C-alpha positions in Angstrom: 138.3 93.7 55.7 135.3 92.7 57.8 135.2 93.7 61.6 132.8 92.3 64.2 131.0 94.2 66.9 133.1 94.3 69.9 131.5 95.3 73.3 133.7 96.5 76.1 133.3 97.3 79.6 135.6 97.8 82.6 136.0 98.0 86.3 138.9 99.4 88.3 141.3 96.4 87.8 140.2 94.8 84.3 138.9 95.2 81.0 136.2 92.9 79.4 135.4 92.4 75.8 132.7 90.6 74.0 133.3 89.6 70.4 130.0 89.1 68.7 130.9 86.1 66.5 129.0 82.8 66.4 130.5 79.3 65.4 134.3 80.7 65.6 136.7 78.7 63.8 140.5 78.8 64.0 140.9 82.1 66.1 144.2 83.9 65.9 145.1 86.0 68.8 148.0 88.3 69.3 148.3 90.0 72.6 150.9 92.3 74.4 150.8 94.9 76.9 149.5 97.6 74.6 147.8 95.8 71.6 145.5 93.1 70.9 144.8 91.7 67.4 142.1 89.1 66.7 141.3 87.2 63.5 138.9 84.0 63.1 136.3 82.8 60.8 132.7 83.0 62.2 129.2 84.1 61.7 128.7 87.8 62.3 126.6 90.8 61.2 127.7 90.1 57.6 127.1 86.3 57.8 130.0 83.8 57.7 133.1 85.3 56.8 136.8 86.0 58.1 136.5 88.7 60.6 139.4 90.6 62.3 140.2 93.6 64.3 143.0 95.2 66.5 142.9 97.4 69.4 145.6 99.9 70.8 144.9 100.1 74.5 144.9 103.3 76.5 147.1 102.1 79.1 149.2 99.1 79.4 147.8 95.8 80.5 149.3 92.4 81.8 149.1 89.9 79.3 150.3 87.1 81.6 147.3 87.7 83.6 144.7 88.1 80.7 142.9 85.5 78.9 140.1 84.6 76.5 137.2 82.1 75.9 135.6 80.8 72.8 131.9 80.3 73.3 129.1 79.3 71.0 127.6 82.6 70.5 130.6 84.9 71.4 134.4 85.4 72.3 135.0 86.7 75.6 138.1 88.6 76.8 139.3 89.4 80.4 142.4 91.8 80.3 144.0 92.6 83.6 145.0 96.3 83.9 148.6 97.1 84.8 147.3 99.9 87.0 144.2 100.0 88.9 142.4 103.0 87.6 139.3 104.0 85.5 140.2 104.5 81.8 138.3 107.3 80.1 138.1 105.3 76.9 139.5 101.9 75.7 142.0 102.8 73.0 144.6 105.4 72.7 143.1 107.0 69.8 140.3 109.6 70.7 138.1 108.5 67.6 135.9 105.4 68.4 135.5 102.9 65.9 131.9 102.3 64.6 132.3 98.6 65.4 133.3 99.2 68.9 130.3 99.5 71.3 129.8 99.7 75.2 128.6 96.6 77.0 125.9 98.0 79.0 125.0 94.7 80.9 128.4 94.9 82.4 129.4 98.3 82.4 130.6 100.2 85.5 131.8 103.6 86.3 133.8 105.2 89.2 130.3 106.7 90.4 128.7 103.4 90.2 131.2 102.1 92.5 131.0 104.8 94.8 127.2 104.4 95.0 127.7 100.6 95.7 130.1 101.1 98.3 127.8 103.7 99.9 124.9 101.3 99.8 127.2 98.6 101.4 128.1 101.1 104.1 124.5 101.7 104.9 123.6 98.1 104.8 126.1 97.5 107.4 125.1 100.4 109.5 121.3 99.4 109.2 121.1 95.6 108.5 117.4 95.4 108.7 116.6 98.4 106.6 116.5 96.7 103.4 114.2 93.9 104.7 111.9 96.6 106.1 111.8 98.5 102.7 111.2 95.3 100.8 108.3 94.4 102.9 106.9 98.0 102.6 107.2 97.8 99.0 105.6 94.5 98.8 102.8 95.7 100.8 102.2 98.6 98.4 102.1 96.2 95.5 99.5 94.1 97.2 97.5 97.2 98.2 97.6 98.3 94.4 96.6 94.8 93.2 93.7 94.5 95.7 92.2 98.1 94.4 92.6 97.2 90.7 91.0 93.9 91.3 88.2 95.3 93.3 87.6 98.1 90.8 87.5 95.8 88.0 85.0 93.3 89.7 82.6 96.1 90.8 82.7 97.6 87.3 82.2 94.3 85.6 79.2 93.6 87.8 77.8 97.2 87.0 78.0 96.4 83.4 76.5 93.1 83.7 73.4 94.2 85.6 73.0 97.4 83.5 72.9 95.3 80.5 70.1 93.0 82.0 68.0 96.1 83.1 68.7 97.8 79.6 67.4 94.7 77.8 64.3 94.3 80.1 63.5 97.9 79.5 63.8 97.8 75.8 61.7 94.6 75.4 59.1 96.2 77.8 58.8 99.5 75.9 58.7 97.6 72.6 56.3 94.9 73.6 54.7 96.0 76.8 53.5 93.4 79.3 53.7 90.7 76.6 57.5 90.9 77.0 57.3 89.6 80.7 56.9 86.0 79.3 60.2 85.8 77.6 62.4 87.6 80.4 64.1 84.5 81.6 65.0 83.3 77.9 66.2 86.9 77.0 68.5 87.8 80.4 68.4 84.6 82.4 71.9 83.5 81.2 73.2 86.9 81.9 71.9 87.1 85.2 73.1 83.5 86.1 76.6 84.4 85.1 76.6 87.4 87.4 75.0 85.7 90.2 77.9 83.1 90.1 80.4 85.8 90.0 78.7 87.3 93.0 79.9 84.2 95.1 83.4 85.9 95.0 82.0 88.5 97.6 81.8 85.8 100.0 85.5 85.1 99.7 86.5 88.8 99.7 86.2 89.1 103.4 88.3 86.0 104.1 91.2 87.3 101.9 91.2 90.7 103.5 89.9 92.5 100.4 86.9 93.9 102.0 85.9 94.7 105.6 83.0 93.1 107.5 81.9 89.5 108.0 81.1 86.6 105.9 77.7 85.7 107.1 76.0 88.6 105.6 77.1 88.1 102.0 76.7 84.4 102.5 73.0 84.6 103.3 72.3 87.3 100.7 74.2 85.7 97.8 73.3 82.1 98.9 69.6 82.9 99.1 69.6 84.5 95.8 71.3 81.6 94.4 68.9 78.8 95.9 66.0 80.9 94.3 67.6 81.6 90.9 69.3 78.1 90.3 67.2 75.6 92.4 63.6 77.1 92.4 63.6 79.0 88.9 66.3 77.2 86.9 65.2 73.7 87.7 61.4 74.3 86.9 60.8 75.3 83.4 57.3 76.2 84.1 58.4 79.0 86.2 60.3 80.7 83.5 57.4 82.6 81.8 55.6 83.7 84.8 55.3 87.5 85.3 56.9 87.5 88.8 60.3 86.5 87.2 60.3 89.8 85.4 59.6 91.8 88.6 62.2 89.7 90.6 64.9 90.3 88.0 64.2 93.9 87.5 64.3 94.4 91.5 67.6 92.4 91.9 69.3 94.3 88.9 68.2 97.8 90.0 69.8 97.4 93.5 73.0 96.2 92.0 73.1 99.0 89.5 73.4 101.7 92.4 75.5 99.3 94.8 78.4 98.4 92.4 79.2 102.1 91.3 79.4 103.1 95.0 81.9 100.3 95.7 84.0 101.6 92.8 84.2 104.9 94.3 85.0 103.7 97.7 87.9 101.6 96.4 89.6 104.8 95.8 88.2 106.6 98.9 86.2 109.0 96.5 82.8 109.9 98.0 79.8 111.1 96.0 77.0 112.2 98.2 74.0 111.4 96.2 75.4 108.1 95.0 76.1 107.0 98.6 72.5 108.1 99.7 71.0 106.0 96.8 73.0 103.1 97.7 71.9 103.0 101.3 68.2 104.2 100.5 67.1 102.5 97.3 66.8 99.1 99.3 64.0 100.7 101.5 61.3 100.0 98.7 63.0 97.4 96.8 64.3 94.9 99.5 60.4 94.2 100.9 59.6 93.8 97.0 62.2 91.4 96.4 61.4 89.2 99.4 57.7 89.3 98.3 58.6 88.2 94.8 61.0 85.5 96.2 58.0 84.2 98.4 55.7 84.2 95.5 58.4 82.1 93.5 58.5 79.6 96.3 54.7 79.3 96.8 54.1 78.8 93.0 56.9 76.3 93.1 55.4 74.0 95.8 52.7 72.1 93.6 55.5 71.7 90.8 58.0 70.2 93.1 55.2 67.9 94.6 54.7 66.7 91.0 58.2 66.3 90.1 59.7 65.0 93.5 62.9 67.0 92.5 65.3 67.4 95.4 63.2 65.1 97.4 64.7 61.8 98.9 62.2 59.2 99.7 62.3 55.9 101.6 63.5 53.1 101.3 67.2 54.1 100.5 70.6 52.8 101.7 71.0 55.8 104.0 67.7 55.3 105.8 67.1 59.2 105.2 64.0 61.1 103.7 63.7 64.6 102.8 60.6 66.3 101.4 61.6 69.4 99.6 58.0 70.9 99.3 57.5 70.6 103.0 61.0 72.6 103.5 59.4 75.3 101.2 56.3 75.5 103.4 58.2 75.6 106.7 60.3 78.5 105.2 57.2 80.3 104.2 55.2 79.9 107.5 58.0 80.1 109.9 61.3 81.7 108.6 60.2 84.1 105.8 59.2 87.1 107.9 62.2 86.8 110.3 64.7 86.5 107.4 63.2 89.5 105.8 63.2 91.4 109.2 66.9 90.3 110.0 68.1 91.7 106.3 66.2 94.9 106.8 67.5 95.6 110.2 71.3 94.6 108.8 70.7 97.1 106.1 69.4 99.7 108.4 72.1 99.5 110.7 74.4 100.0 107.7 72.6 102.9 106.6 72.7 104.6 110.2 76.3 103.8 110.4 77.1 105.5 106.9 74.5 108.4 106.8 73.7 108.9 110.5 70.2 108.7 112.2 69.4 112.2 110.8 67.7 113.2 107.8 69.5 112.3 104.5 69.5 116.0 103.6 72.2 116.6 106.0 74.4 114.4 104.3 73.6 116.1 101.0 74.3 119.5 101.8 
């Protein structure tokens, strides 16, 4: 005799049974107040066979108010208890059959009902508490997501710029100054990728992920993007110039100290020496970086005069003229020094705000 798996659960007023049989045919059910007998053809644990079982109930049920349904994947019974109470077991026999299981998806005990009633009473007394707790929990989840995202972003950027520095360093120690000519070919793709990712830093303040304004990261990231993608990438003759080596080295060295500092700040963990480096390393490197960018612009002027790249000449349908080399000259003569001064003052104010106007040694003590 093959028996199917039968899963049972209860409430205070009824018993539910789930007979684990598929494709049931010709079910034969006999039900009275103390016993249930079942037999049918179906697909169970042993495959397609004839399955049957019987149950002697712990207490009487009401057959007239009980019912069953044959579904595609199971047979469901709903049995009405004669007396509302919690049964300690389903059958009158103390031994549980191996094919009889607890239906944990539907299972409820007396303690569960008491907790549900208590929760319902609390919600009636404090109707806004659930919404408040839900908003608070959602806030915690958003905060955790923001921290994880910022930590991964800054760690990724640190690894990227560290890779660029490592490749440049290995090439220089191996080949000396001769390695400068192939710097763009060796690390240019990695630097372009990291620079593109940096444009996310312009969006972080807008989304509330970081504090501060949008203009400072927009000017810094946008300025680097113009130099890298417009002035260097679009003019192949600049790729082999030594200034590219120095510019990439300065950019990467600044970021190698900046991103680890941001990772520690995500979790409010302060390392004194790393903080000092982040707000001090720019003092020599930013002026050198501006100088290298100015050299790139100056060297590119005759190239762009020759190629007329990014230049719009008359006549055209818009009746508009734009001479890119002239814009480069105006920037070098009028805006180069003010732009460097504005960025240096911004960094100086950030340094004073973080380290204070006194000597840095007081911060390290």
